[in-house]
Backbone bond lengths (Angstrom), bond angles and torsions (degrees), N, CA, C in turn:
res aa  C-N    CA-C-N  psi(-1)  N-CA   C-N-CA  omega(-1)  CA-C   N-CA-C  phi
1 X - - - 1.446 - - 1.533 109.36 -
2 X 1.290 115.55 144.21 1.460 121.47 176.68 1.529 108.79 -75.18
3 X 1.326 116.52 126.21 1.464 120.80 -175.71 1.523 113.46 -62.11
4 X 1.331 118.04 -33.68 1.462 118.97 -177.48 1.529 112.05 -65.24
5 X 1.336 117.66 -20.47 1.464 120.58 177.95 1.527 111.88 -69.78
6 X 1.326 117.15 -18.75 1.466 121.50 178.69 1.523 111.84 -74.56
7 X 1.325 116.93 -10.13 1.463 120.66 -177.15 1.527 112.26 -57.26
8 X 1.302 118.06 -32.80 1.470 120.15 -177.53 1.526 112.56 -64.32
9 X 1.332 117.74 -15.47 1.465 120.73 178.23 1.532 112.15 -87.57
10 X 1.343 116.70 -5.87 1.464 120.74 -176.69 1.525 111.83 -83.77
11 X 1.326 114.80 160.20 1.462 120.28 173.25 1.528 109.55 -65.46
12 X 1.318 115.88 156.67 1.459 121.49 -178.72 1.525 111.18 -57.28
13 X 1.328 117.80 -38.92 1.461 121.39 -179.88 1.525 111.41 -59.74
14 X 1.325 116.88 -41.63 1.455 119.70 179.95 1.524 110.74 -72.15
15 X 1.319 117.11 -35.31 1.463 119.63 175.82 1.531 110.39 -62.33
16 X 1.334 117.13 -35.49 1.465 120.77 176.16 1.530 110.82 -66.21
17 X 1.329 116.78 -38.67 1.471 119.95 175.46 1.526 110.30 -62.48
18 X 1.318 116.30 -39.09 1.462 119.31 177.67 1.528 110.99 -62.38
19 X 1.350 117.21 -39.73 1.478 119.90 176.57 1.531 110.67 -63.50
20 X 1.336 116.50 -39.15 1.465 120.41 177.43 1.521 110.90 -62.98
21 X 1.318 116.54 -42.39 1.462 119.99 179.29 1.530 111.13 -65.31
22 X 1.327 117.22 -35.12 1.472 119.89 174.99 1.528 110.30 -61.96
23 X 1.339 116.35 -43.00 1.474 120.08 178.47 1.522 110.46 -64.42
24 X 1.322 116.90 -45.73 1.474 120.58 178.74 1.518 110.50 -58.43
25 X 1.315 116.52 -44.46 1.465 120.41 179.13 1.528 110.58 -59.70
26 X 1.319 117.31 -44.41 1.474 119.43 -178.65 1.527 111.07 -65.47
27 X 1.329 118.16 -36.14 1.469 121.31 176.39 1.533 110.87 -65.21
28 X 1.318 116.18 -41.73 1.461 120.38 179.47 1.528 110.23 -64.88
29 X 1.324 117.46 -44.12 1.467 120.95 179.06 1.526 110.51 -63.62
30 X 1.316 117.20 -37.61 1.474 120.32 176.33 1.528 110.30 -62.96
31 X 1.316 117.59 -40.51 1.467 121.51 176.52 1.527 110.43 -61.95
32 X 1.325 117.18 -45.69 1.465 121.17 178.37 1.528 109.81 -59.50
33 X 1.319 117.35 -44.19 1.468 121.12 179.59 1.521 111.58 -61.92
34 X 1.314 116.68 -42.73 1.468 120.31 -179.90 1.527 111.42 -65.66
35 X 1.317 115.99 -42.37 1.472 119.20 177.82 1.528 109.57 -62.08
36 X 1.327 117.18 -46.64 1.463 120.40 -179.17 1.525 111.31 -61.27
37 X 1.316 117.58 -39.24 1.464 120.81 179.78 1.520 112.41 -64.77
38 X 1.327 117.72 -26.30 1.457 121.35 -178.77 1.527 113.76 -85.69
39 X 1.310 116.85 -12.16 1.462 120.50 -175.94 1.526 111.25 -74.00
40 X 1.318 115.57 142.41 1.465 121.16 177.63 1.523 112.19 -85.22
41 X 1.312 116.66 -31.31 1.455 122.14 -176.08 1.533 110.15 -78.62
42 X 1.322 116.42 109.83 1.468 121.75 -177.73 1.532 112.74 -60.42
43 X 1.316 117.03 -28.87 1.466 119.58 -175.57 1.526 113.03 -70.70
44 X 1.329 118.49 -14.77 1.466 120.02 179.38 1.536 112.30 -115.89
45 X 1.320 117.94 6.19 1.464 121.39 -178.04 1.530 113.87 -82.74
46 X 1.310 117.59 -16.72 1.459 121.00 -173.53 1.521 113.46 -63.35
47 X 1.333 115.15 145.72 1.465 122.01 177.16 1.522 108.31 -136.48
48 X 1.315 115.76 134.05 1.460 121.77 172.44 1.522 106.39 -114.95
49 X 1.319 117.32 120.89 1.468 122.13 175.73 1.520 106.82 -112.45
50 X 1.323 114.95 123.30 1.459 120.44 -173.37 1.524 110.84 -120.75
51 X 1.327 115.05 135.61 1.458 122.78 174.50 1.528 106.90 -104.16
52 X 1.321 116.20 108.18 1.466 120.92 -175.83 1.525 112.94 -89.55
53 X 1.315 118.47 -1.19 1.467 119.45 -174.95 1.519 113.04 -60.33
54 X 1.323 117.30 -37.39 1.460 120.04 -179.51 1.521 112.71 -103.07
55 X 1.336 116.46 -4.84 1.459 119.73 -179.19 1.525 108.56 -73.79
56 X 1.324 118.35 127.24 1.472 120.42 -173.14 1.520 115.31 -69.99
57 X 1.328 119.44 -18.38 1.455 120.55 -171.99 1.511 116.71 -89.76
58 X 1.328 119.38 1.01 1.471 119.70 -177.41 1.523 111.56 -126.76
59 X 1.331 114.65 148.17 1.462 120.93 176.91 1.523 111.54 -111.43
60 X 1.331 116.74 -41.80 1.464 120.74 -170.79 1.522 113.62 -93.60
61 X 1.313 119.09 -37.04 1.459 121.60 -174.87 1.525 110.39 -78.24
62 X 1.333 115.58 133.77 1.462 121.43 177.45 1.530 109.26 -101.12
63 X 1.335 115.96 -56.90 1.459 122.27 178.06 1.524 108.35 -131.23
64 X 1.341 115.54 153.62 1.456 120.07 -179.94 1.520 109.11 -147.52
65 X 1.319 115.44 139.56 1.460 122.67 176.64 1.525 106.99 -125.63
66 X 1.339 115.67 120.15 1.464 120.48 -176.43 1.528 109.04 -123.51
67 X 1.318 115.21 132.19 1.457 122.48 172.26 1.525 106.71 -128.16
68 X 1.321 117.98 173.34 1.465 117.98 175.95 1.528 113.62 -63.48
69 X 1.341 117.65 -21.30 1.464 120.57 -175.05 1.523 114.80 -109.35
70 X 1.336 118.90 -12.61 1.473 119.50 178.33 1.523 110.90 -156.76
71 X 1.307 113.88 161.94 1.459 121.87 175.96 1.523 106.59 -138.05
72 X 1.327 116.58 127.72 1.462 121.88 179.97 1.519 107.28 -129.75
73 X 1.321 116.64 135.40 1.464 118.76 179.23 1.526 111.03 -138.68
74 X 1.322 113.80 151.33 1.458 122.42 171.15 1.513 105.78 -109.94
75 X 1.313 116.28 126.20 1.452 120.15 -178.07 1.513 111.29 -137.44
76 X 1.309 115.19 179.86 1.462 121.72 177.09 1.520 107.93 -135.73
77 X 1.330 115.30 138.69 1.461 118.06 177.36 1.531 109.56 -82.39
78 X 1.312 116.74 -176.00 1.467 120.31 -174.57 1.523 113.98 -75.63
79 X 1.349 116.95 7.94 1.462 120.62 172.72 1.527 111.45 -111.84
80 X 1.343 116.89 -5.73 1.460 120.96 -179.05 1.515 113.98 97.96
81 X 1.341 117.79 -1.34 1.462 121.34 177.38 1.524 109.27 -75.70
82 X 1.315 116.95 129.74 1.457 121.48 179.55 1.524 110.98 -79.83
83 X 1.335 114.97 157.88 1.452 121.43 176.71 1.526 108.94 -152.86
84 X 1.313 115.30 157.45 1.455 122.16 174.23 1.520 107.20 -115.41
85 X 1.320 116.02 129.95 1.463 122.59 175.61 1.519 108.03 -118.79
86 X 1.314 116.14 143.09 1.457 118.18 174.38 1.518 110.61 -143.34
87 X 1.337 113.08 150.29 1.460 122.23 176.75 1.510 107.81 -132.98
88 X 1.309 115.20 146.88 1.459 122.11 177.65 1.524 107.37 -119.04
89 X 1.324 116.77 131.62 1.456 120.77 177.19 1.526 109.35 -64.58
90 X 1.313 116.43 141.35 1.469 120.00 -177.48 1.525 112.22 -65.38
91 X 1.335 117.60 -15.02 1.466 121.72 178.25 1.523 112.51 -100.74
92 X 1.319 117.35 13.02 1.466 121.30 -173.13 1.525 113.25 -58.10
93 X 1.320 117.55 -40.99 1.463 119.80 179.30 1.524 110.39 -60.45
94 X 1.317 117.04 -41.49 1.463 120.80 177.90 1.526 111.47 -66.48
95 X 1.328 116.41 -36.39 1.462 120.77 -175.65 1.523 113.22 -74.59
96 X 1.347 115.96 -47.13 1.472 118.59 -171.57 1.522 113.45 -118.23
97 X 1.315 116.53 -8.30 1.456 120.14 179.20 1.519 112.07 93.43
98 X 1.307 114.28 156.49 1.464 121.43 -176.70 1.532 112.16 -63.63
99 X 1.332 116.77 -41.96 1.465 120.67 -177.49 1.533 111.34 -63.38
100 X 1.341 117.25 -47.19 1.463 120.71 -179.13 1.527 111.11 -65.32
101 X 1.329 116.93 -40.61 1.468 119.99 179.11 1.527 110.55 -65.38
102 X 1.312 116.52 -43.24 1.465 120.14 177.71 1.522 110.66 -61.21
103 X 1.311 116.44 -42.72 1.463 121.38 178.37 1.524 111.06 -60.90
104 X 1.323 116.94 -43.94 1.460 120.82 178.52 1.524 111.06 -60.32
105 X 1.320 117.13 -50.69 1.468 120.45 -178.45 1.521 112.07 -63.49
106 X 1.326 116.86 -41.77 1.468 119.52 178.71 1.521 111.09 -62.55
107 X 1.328 116.81 -39.28 1.457 119.17 179.35 1.521 112.04 -69.72
108 X 1.318 118.26 -36.54 1.470 119.49 174.91 1.524 109.32 -58.57
109 X 1.338 116.40 -47.55 1.461 120.09 -179.64 1.531 111.03 -65.90
110 X 1.328 116.85 -42.58 1.469 120.85 -177.65 1.528 111.54 -62.91
111 X 1.321 117.08 -46.47 1.463 120.66 -176.74 1.519 113.30 -68.90
112 X 1.329 117.47 -17.58 1.463 119.96 -177.94 1.530 113.01 -112.25
113 X 1.320 117.34 6.39 1.467 120.38 178.71 1.526 110.79 -74.73
114 X 1.310 115.57 152.62 1.458 120.61 -178.02 1.524 113.67 -59.21
115 X 1.323 118.41 -34.17 1.456 118.77 -178.01 1.530 112.67 -82.17
116 X 1.338 118.97 -5.35 1.459 121.89 176.98 1.525 110.87 -94.15
117 X 1.317 117.12 -34.81 1.461 121.90 -176.06 1.526 110.65 -97.62
118 X 1.320 114.84 161.96 1.470 120.38 179.11 1.522 112.49 -76.67
119 X 1.316 116.70 -25.22 1.462 121.25 177.99 1.531 108.05 -129.91
120 X 1.314 116.62 164.41 1.471 121.62 -178.32 1.529 108.94 -76.14
121 X 1.333 115.90 117.26 1.462 120.25 179.50 1.527 112.41 -125.19
122 X 1.329 117.65 -4.65 1.468 120.76 -175.54 1.518 113.45 -52.08
123 X 1.319 117.35 -38.80 1.457 120.19 -176.40 1.526 112.51 -73.10
124 X 1.328 118.20 -4.21 1.467 122.17 178.64 1.534 111.79 -106.49
125 X 1.331 117.11 14.71 1.462 122.88 179.21 1.517 107.69 -116.31
126 X 1.327 115.87 122.28 1.451 120.01 -172.55 1.517 112.05 -126.85
127 X 1.315 114.96 137.76 1.456 121.25 171.08 1.522 106.34 -81.83
128 X 1.289 116.31 118.38 1.468 119.22 175.60 1.520 109.12 -78.30
129 X 1.359 115.45 -49.46 1.459 119.11 178.57 1.518 110.49 -163.01
130 X 1.314 115.61 139.58 1.456 120.84 172.18 1.526 110.77 -102.98
131 X 1.319 116.48 7.35 1.467 121.27 179.40 1.523 109.92 -136.14
132 X 1.298 115.92 41.22 1.454 123.93 -176.65 1.525 110.47 -82.11
133 X 1.308 117.51 153.81 1.462 120.16 170.90 1.524 107.21 -113.25
134 X 1.311 115.61 108.84 1.458 121.16 -179.10 1.529 108.10 -90.39
135 X 1.305 116.28 117.45 1.467 121.58 179.68 1.530 107.51 -95.67
136 X 1.333 114.32 74.57 1.455 122.43 -170.41 1.520 112.80 -57.19
137 X 1.310 118.18 -46.89 1.466 120.67 -177.47 1.525 111.71 -62.98
138 X 1.319 117.14 -37.59 1.460 120.58 177.44 1.526 110.96 -68.07
139 X 1.316 116.38 -42.50 1.466 120.70 178.88 1.528 109.95 -64.09
140 X 1.324 115.89 -43.64 1.470 120.46 179.38 1.525 110.65 -60.98
141 X 1.320 117.64 -40.83 1.461 121.33 179.33 1.527 111.57 -61.53
142 X 1.330 117.18 -39.07 1.463 120.96 178.86 1.525 110.88 -66.27
143 X 1.340 116.61 -47.31 1.465 120.06 -177.41 1.518 112.92 -74.55
144 X 1.318 117.89 -17.58 1.456 120.80 -177.73 1.531 112.32 -92.39
145 X 1.318 117.67 12.02 1.466 120.08 175.65 1.529 109.13 -78.87
146 X 1.313 115.34 159.20 1.477 121.65 -177.00 1.528 112.13 -53.23
147 X 1.331 117.37 -43.66 1.468 120.53 -175.16 1.525 113.35 -74.50
148 X 1.328 118.33 -22.85 1.462 120.88 -176.60 1.525 114.04 -104.63
149 X 1.315 119.03 -14.32 1.455 123.02 -171.75 1.531 112.57 -57.50
150 X 1.317 118.22 -32.82 1.461 120.20 -178.13 1.536 112.83 -67.13
151 X 1.313 117.98 -16.42 1.460 121.51 -177.65 1.529 112.89 -96.01
152 X 1.335 118.19 -9.10 1.456 121.20 -173.80 1.521 111.39 -131.44
153 X 1.330 115.27 148.56 1.462 120.94 172.03 1.513 107.99 -119.80
154 X 1.321 115.34 145.58 1.457 121.44 -176.09 1.519 108.52 -120.58
155 X 1.314 115.94 141.40 1.459 119.50 173.32 1.528 107.83 -144.69
156 X 1.296 113.88 156.32 1.471 120.41 179.03 1.493 110.23 -127.23
C-alpha cells in the first residue's frame, strides 16, 4: 500500500502539516531548478522529477527530484505523516560551486523553519546524507526506459 494514502486517517492538524510539507518541497524543488538553470556546466544541469504515486515499485516516496549534485524527496511514513529527505553529493562544491551549494542549503533550511511555515514542520525534514554519491546517469537511464518514462520528467 502507498503510505500517503494513510493520510486520510490522520487528524486535521497533521493533514495541514502534510500540506505545509508539500509546499516546502515545491519551494525546494524550485530552488534546485533555478540553481540548475544558472549553471554553465551542461553535465550537472540535468534534473529528474519523479511522481511515485502511481509507480508500482514504491511505498514511501511520493515525489523525488534528482540532480547530479542533490536528491530531494517528499515521502510518507507508515502512519501517513509526510517528510522531506535530502542528500547532497560529496562532490557538490566542485560541481556547482560553494555559493550555489550554500544557497541551496540555506533555502532548504529557510523553507522548513518554523517562522516560515504556518505549522511546525522542522522535525519532519531529514538529512539523508551530506556525503552521498549520486550516480545521475545511471538513475536517468533507469527512469528513461519505456516502462518508467510516464512517471518521470527530464530537463536540462
